[in-house]
C-alpha positions in Angstrom: 0.5 -23.1 -6.0 -0.5 -25.8 -8.4 -1.8 -22.7 -11.1 2.1 -21.7 -10.6 3.7 -24.7 -11.2 1.9 -25.5 -14.4 2.1 -22.3 -15.8 5.9 -22.2 -14.5 5.9 -26.1 -17.1 4.4 -25.0 -19.9 6.6 -21.0 -20.7 9.5 -23.7 -19.3 12.4 -21.9 -21.8 10.4 -18.7 -23.1 9.3 -17.1 -20.4 9.7 -13.6 -19.3 12.6 -13.3 -16.0 10.1 -11.0 -14.3 7.2 -13.5 -14.7 9.0 -16.6 -13.9 10.3 -14.8 -10.5 6.2 -14.1 -10.0 5.4 -18.0 -10.2 8.2 -18.5 -8.4 7.0 -16.3 -5.5 3.5 -17.6 -6.3 5.2 -21.3 -5.0 6.6 -20.7 -2.1 3.4 -19.4 -0.9 2.2 -22.2 -0.9 5.2 -24.2 0.4 4.9 -22.3 3.5 1.0 -22.7 3.9 2.1 -26.6 3.9 5.1 -25.3 6.0 7.5 -26.6 4.3 10.2 -24.1 5.1 12.6 -25.7 2.9 10.9 -25.9 -0.3 9.6 -22.4 0.4 13.6 -21.0 1.5 14.6 -22.6 -2.5 11.9 -21.7 -4.0 12.2 -17.2 -2.5 15.7 -18.2 -3.8 14.4 -18.9 -7.2 12.8 -16.3 -7.3 15.2 -13.6 -6.5 17.3 -15.1 -8.9 15.3 -15.1 -11.6 14.6 -11.2 -11.0 18.1 -10.3 -10.6 18.0 -11.6 -14.6 15.1 -9.5 -15.5 15.8 -6.9 -17.9 15.1 -3.1 -16.1 12.3 -1.7 -18.4 9.5 -4.8 -18.7 6.6 -4.9 -20.2 3.9 -2.9 -19.1 1.9 -6.2 -17.2 4.7 -7.1 -15.3 5.8 -3.6 -13.8 4.5 -4.1 -10.2 6.7 -7.2 -10.4 10.6 -5.9 -8.8 12.4 -6.3 -5.6 9.5 -4.8 -3.2 7.0 -7.1 -4.6 9.3 -9.9 -3.8 10.3 -9.1 -0.4 5.9 -9.0 0.0 5.1 -12.2 -1.0 8.7 -13.3 1.2 7.1 -11.6 4.0 3.8 -13.3 4.1 5.8 -16.7 3.2 8.1 -16.3 7.2 4.5 -15.0 8.2 3.0 -18.1 7.5 5.4 -20.3 9.1 5.7 -18.4 12.2 8.9 -16.4 11.5 6.8 -13.1 12.7 4.6 -13.7 15.5 6.8 -15.0 18.4 9.2 -12.3 17.8 7.0 -10.1 18.6 5.4 -12.1 21.3 8.2 -12.8 23.4 10.9 -11.2 25.0 13.5 -14.3 23.8 12.7 -14.6 19.7 13.5 -17.5 17.9 16.6 -18.4 16.9 15.4 -17.7 13.1 14.6 -14.6 13.7 17.7 -12.4 13.4 18.4 -14.5 10.5 14.8 -13.1 9.0 15.1 -9.5 9.9 19.3 -9.6 8.1 16.9 -11.2 4.8 14.2 -8.5 4.7 17.3 -5.9 5.6 18.9 -6.8 2.8 16.8 -6.9 0.5 15.4 -3.7 1.8 18.8 -2.3 0.8 18.6 -3.5 -3.0 14.9 -1.1 -3.0 15.5 1.8 -1.3 19.5 2.4 -1.3 22.2 1.6 0.8 22.2 5.1 2.0 18.6 5.1 2.8 18.3 1.8 5.4 21.3 1.4 7.3 23.4 -0.7 9.7 23.7 1.0 13.3 25.0 -1.3 15.9 22.2 -3.6 17.0 19.5 -2.0 14.7 18.7 -1.1 11.2 17.9 3.2 10.9 16.0 4.4 7.9 16.8 7.8 6.8 14.5 9.4 5.3 13.0 12.8 4.6 9.5 13.9 5.6 9.1 15.2 2.3 9.8 11.5 1.4 6.3 10.4 3.1 2.9 10.2 1.8 1.6 10.3 4.7 4.0 13.3 5.8 2.2 15.0 2.1 -1.0 14.5 2.4 -0.7 16.1 5.5 1.0 19.5 4.5 -1.0 19.5 1.5 -4.3 19.3 3.7 -2.7 22.1 5.3 -2.3 24.3 2.8 -5.8 23.5 2.1 -7.4 25.0 4.9 -5.0 27.7 4.7 -6.3 28.9 1.5 -9.6 28.0 2.0 -9.5 30.7 4.7 -7.4 33.4 2.4 -10.5 33.2 0.2 -9.4 30.6 -2.0 -11.4 27.7 -2.2 -10.9 26.4 -5.2 -7.3 26.7 -4.8 -8.2 24.5 -1.4 -10.5 22.5 -3.0 -7.6 21.2 -5.2 -5.3 20.8 -2.7 -7.1 18.9 -0.9 -8.0 16.4 -3.7 -3.8 16.1 -4.4 -3.6 15.1 -0.5 -6.6 12.0 -1.0 -3.6 11.1 -3.7 -1.4 10.5 -1.9 -3.9 7.3 -0.6 -3.6 4.3 -2.4 -6.2 1.1 -1.2 -6.7 0.2 2.0 -3.6 2.3 4.5 -1.6 -0.2 5.8 -3.3 -2.8 3.8 -2.3 -7.0 4.2 -0.7 -6.1 7.5 -1.6 -8.2 10.4 -2.4 -7.1 14.5 -3.9 -4.7 16.2 -1.0 -2.2 16.5 -1.8 -1.8 12.5 -5.2 -2.4 12.9 -5.5 1.2 15.1 -3.5 2.8 12.4 -5.7 1.2 9.6 -8.5 2.0 11.4 -6.8 5.6 12.1 -5.7 6.4 8.4 -8.9 5.0 7.3 -11.3 7.9 9.3 -9.1 10.6 9.1 -9.3 10.3 5.1 -12.7 10.3 4.8 -12.4 13.5 6.9 -10.5 14.9 3.6 -12.7 13.4 1.7 -16.0 14.8 2.7 -14.2 18.4 3.6 -13.0 18.0 -0.5 -17.0 17.1 -1.3 -17.9 20.4 0.2 -15.7 22.2 -1.3 -17.4 20.6 -4.3 -20.4 22.4 -3.2 -18.5 25.5 -2.9 -16.7 25.6 -6.2 -19.8 24.9 -7.8 -18.4 21.3 -8.6 -22.3 20.1 -8.7 -22.6 17.5 -11.0 -18.4 15.8 -9.3 -20.0 16.2 -5.8 -23.1 14.0 -7.1 -21.8 10.9 -8.7 -18.6 10.6 -5.6 -21.3 11.2 -2.8 -23.7 8.8 -4.1 -21.9 5.8 -4.0 -20.4 6.9 -0.6 -23.8 7.0 0.5 -24.0 3.7 -1.1 -21.5 2.5 1.2 -22.8 4.0 3.8 -26.1 4.4 3.9 -26.5 6.0 8.0 -24.1 8.6 7.7 -26.1 11.5 8.3 -23.3 13.9 6.7 -22.8 12.6 3.6 -26.6 12.0 3.3 -27.1 15.8 4.0 -24.7 16.9 1.3 -26.1 14.7 -1.4 -29.7 16.2 -1.1 -27.4 19.5 -1.0 -25.7 18.5 -4.2 -28.9 16.8 -6.0 -30.9 20.7 -5.3 -28.1 22.4 -6.6 -27.1 20.8 -9.9 -30.8 20.4 -10.2 -30.9 24.4 -10.2 -28.6 24.6 -12.4 -30.4 23.3 -15.3 
């Protein structure tokens, strides 16, 4: 928080509004950690004001700082302030829960559009197509990959598995606390690992041995007890040497 404040003071009057918004969220996060609810809310509000006046074409290094970034930082703030945990554990949520939900719904509707997140009596409904979900896209690509392999197109199957893996960006559900998120995080991580192993098998089947060696060397270093990875690495190295 101190660093963010120094940066705000040092660039006063000459900084990009989007940068101001980013720094304000870091100040808010600091206030939330120390339990200063009022100051946290003020900093979040000022961050929103700064973002509202930011250029629609930000510098590349600030492109990530948009409504979604502010919503995520605000969620962390409210979590630190204890607004979420009681609501998930008790039948009688705190008085602030309704306001918190409405605040996030408003921000999400700005990001997603009013036709995507619609308000209904007593709830909000997210209206999206399966084709808009990265998980559904990855599953469709994986199914298509196996169909291609069954039809004798191993190269096409490999390419589709590679495309399915591109749907994963970092750790699944990163930053979401609680046992429910943890269970799904582990499940998705196992599935991603299975997709990766299948693509590596097809790397070997289609002659991409050098690429497989590079990927498997990193994977076995991270998971040295996996017999399957070590088996694939040994096979990839053998075939790579044979080709030379």
